[in-house]
N, C-alpha and C positions, 0 to 999 in steps of 0.2 A: 532508453525507452523503458517504460514500465513493463511489468509482467502481468499477464492476464491468465485467469483460470478458465479453461475450456469446459464445454458441457460434458466432457468425458469424466469429469470429477466424480469420485465415488464417495465424497464427504467423509473421508477417513480421519481427518483432523491432524494429519502429520505436519502440515505446513503452518498452521496457525501459531503454534508456539515458537516457530523458527524465525518469524518476521521481527526484525529489530525496530521496525517503525509502527508496529501494530496496524498494518495496512490490510490485513486479511481478516475477513469477517465470515461468520456462519451464515447459511442461507436465511434470508428474511430478517437479518439483524440490522438495526439502524446503526449508523456510524457518525463519528465526529472527528474533526481534525485533532482535537485535544486528547483523544483516546491514546494512551501510552506515549504521549509526547510532552514537551514542556510548554506547549501552546495553551493559551487561556484567554478568554474574552475576545475583543475585537483585534484582529491581526491583518496584516497585509501579506498576501501570498507572494512567493518569488515572482509570479507573473503580474503582480500589481493589483490584484483583486482584493477588496476589503471583505473579510468574512468573519463571522462569529465562530471562533474555534470550538465553542461548547455546543453549538447548535447541532441537533440530531438530524441526519439526512436519511432519506428513504433508502432501503436496501437496493443494491444493484441487481441482486438475484434472489429469488425466493426458492430456487431449486438446488443450487450448489454453492460452495464457498466462493467468495469473490474478493478481488483486490481493488482497493481504492487507488486509482492511478495517481491522484494528487498526493498520496502518501508513500507511494512506492519509489524507492531509489535503487532498485536492483541490488540492494545491500551494499552499495558503494559507501566506503568509509567505515564499514563494519567487517565485510568479508570479501573474498576474491570472486565469489560467484553468488547468484541468487539462491538463498537457502531453501526457499519453497521448491524450486525446481530440483534442487539436489536431493531432497527427501521424498518427493512425490513418487509413489509407487506406480502410477499410471501415466507419468510424463505429460500431465495436463497443464502445468505451469510453463507457459511459453511467452516469448516476447510479444508485446502488444504493438503491432504495426501502426495503430492509430495514435499512439502516444510515444513518439520518438523524441528522446532528449539526449544531449551530450553528457559526457562524464562530468563536466564542469557544472552543468545544470542539475544533475542528480546530486552532486556533492553540496551545491547551494541549498537544495531542498532539504537534505539531511541536516545541514547546519541550522536551517530555519526551524525545523521541527524539534531539534535537540539542543537549543541554546543552553549554555551553562551559566 
């Protein structure tokens, strides 16, 4: 499952540089699939949806840092545990019960975003 940042976030900035998928954004920041990944132009997501990887999307939160679930792999393929949760001083990076994925799905998403 993806990780979510709760409203207890103090916007300390500790997590953002730890994310290998560039899935964490500052409050009120637009995001794109291509940010920090090898994706560009028209792509098909692992779920089969056609998207423009370069299209900017509206921020998920305008109050605290947020994680784009479609880009979060819980650091699978990079680290043994989610790095955002590891460095968060207030423990507000928690599993997102609304975005449950298997390890295989998370690794597929990682491979999709970071094709070599």
